[in-house]
C-alpha positions, 0 to 999 in steps of 0.5 A: 504178543505185541512189542512197542520197542522196536526200532526201524533205522531209515537211509537213502542216498540216492535219487530223490532220498528223501521222498524214498525215506518218507515212502517208506515211513509209509510202507512200513505201516503198511506192513501185517500186525504192525503201525509206526507209532512215532517218526523222527525228524529227516536228517543229512549226514556225510558218508562214513566209510566211502567217502567218495558219493553222495550225502545221506538222508537218515531217520528212524521210525519206532513201531508196535508190531506183533512180529517176530524179529525174523519176520520184519526184516523178511518184510524190511528187505521186502521194502528196500527191494521193491525200491531198487536196492542193489547191496554192494559196499558196505557203506556205499550209495542205496537207494533204501537201507531199512535196518532193525535197530533194537526189538524190546530187550531182544539181545541175539545174534546171527547169520542174518539179523544181529540186535539190537544192530551192532553199530548202531551206538557208534552212528549220530545217523541213527543215536540224534533221531532215535534221541528224538523219538525215545529221549529215554531208550535205552539200547541193550547192552549199551546203555541209554542214548542220552549217555552215547549220543556224545560219544559220536558229538563229531560226525556230519550230521544236520536235522533238515526236516520235520 
């Protein structure tokens, strides 16, 4: 069964970050049984946690997919790997980060995947682009994006490109 309420967050801050995020959007559209149906603008985001690093470029895409969350996650990790992603510090620099944010109404917590993404409701770099492409979105167990946005208004996020 196809699910069309699937959202993936993208981010990068090493090398040509904007180009990498845009390339990853194209690669998401090439995953079997999966299509990108909406993509946000790009946003420049000040780092969180580890502050001594370049700003991030972030975006969110909406997918329609016939893949279950674990199958989709495997594809996301493969795309990250192709872009040279090395996992180090939790909030550290990265060539590409792809986070499965929402997969329909699924709420699950496991060793490899938590849905919806555990901290997405605390991150302007997720909520702003998500609200751009799905303004009426309700994050399962967390509430409407429109209600959550004011709680992150103090975070440094700037729209840079459509």
